[in-house]
N, C-alpha and C positions, 0 to 999 in steps of 0.2 A: 504494500500500500504506500503510495507516494507521500501521504500526509505524515507518516512517521519520519520520512527523510527531511521534510520541512521542519519538523520539530527538532531534529538533531542538528540543524544548521545553526541553531542559537548558541552552540558551544563555540569557543574561540577558534577551534581548529577545523571547523566545518565537517563534522562527522557525516553529514548527508552525502557530501561528495566522496568521502572515503568509503562509505558503504556501497556507493555506485561504482567504485573502482577508479575514480578520477583523482588520483593522488596528487598530481601536479596542481590542479585547481584547488584541491582541498587543503593541502598543507603548505606547500612551498609558496605559491603565488600569494595567497590571501594573508597568511601569517607573516611571512618574512618581508614582503614588499611594503605592506601598509603599516603593520605594527612597528617595524623598525624605523621606517622613514618618518613616521609621525611622532615617534617617541611615546607611543600610546601607553606601553607598560610602565615607563618611567613616570609619566604623568599620573597614572593611577597610584603608583607607589608613593609619590610625593604628596598626593592629596590625602592618602590614608594616614600619613604622618603629620598632617595639618599644615603643610608648606604649600598653601594654595597659590600664593604669588609666584613662587618659584615654578610651580607646575604650569602656570600661565606663560611664563617666560620660556619654558622648555618645549612648549607645544609647537609643532609645525602644522599650522592650520591648513595649508594647501593640501597636505596629505591627509590630515584628519577629516577634512570635509569630503574626501573621496571614500572614506570608510563606509558610510551608509549606502552609497551606490553599490559597492561590492557586496555588502551584506544582503541587500535585496536581490541582487543578481544571483547570489549563492542560493537563496531560497527558491527562486524560479528555476535555476539550473538543477538543483536536487530534485525538484518535482518533475521536471521534464525528463531527466535521465533515469528516473525510477521506472519509466516504461508504462505509465498508465495509458491505456488505449482510449479511454473516454475523454471527451473534451470538457473542460471545466465550465 
């Protein structure tokens, strides 16, 4: 069922693509390109430690704004690759 793959895409490493056998899209591209270039993990860590101003300074907003686009693409891609024959 493709809805299970959509639910799994909410994890940071895109398990929906991994279950579909799309390792490049699931792990390498999404995690390394966007998370590293935007300093996303560093921003989260700084905010957890209460260093909000430093988190704002470390953010690469050009890359961070691209994150939601890939997030929704990953949901659509996991659904389409799951092989559902019915049209939504």
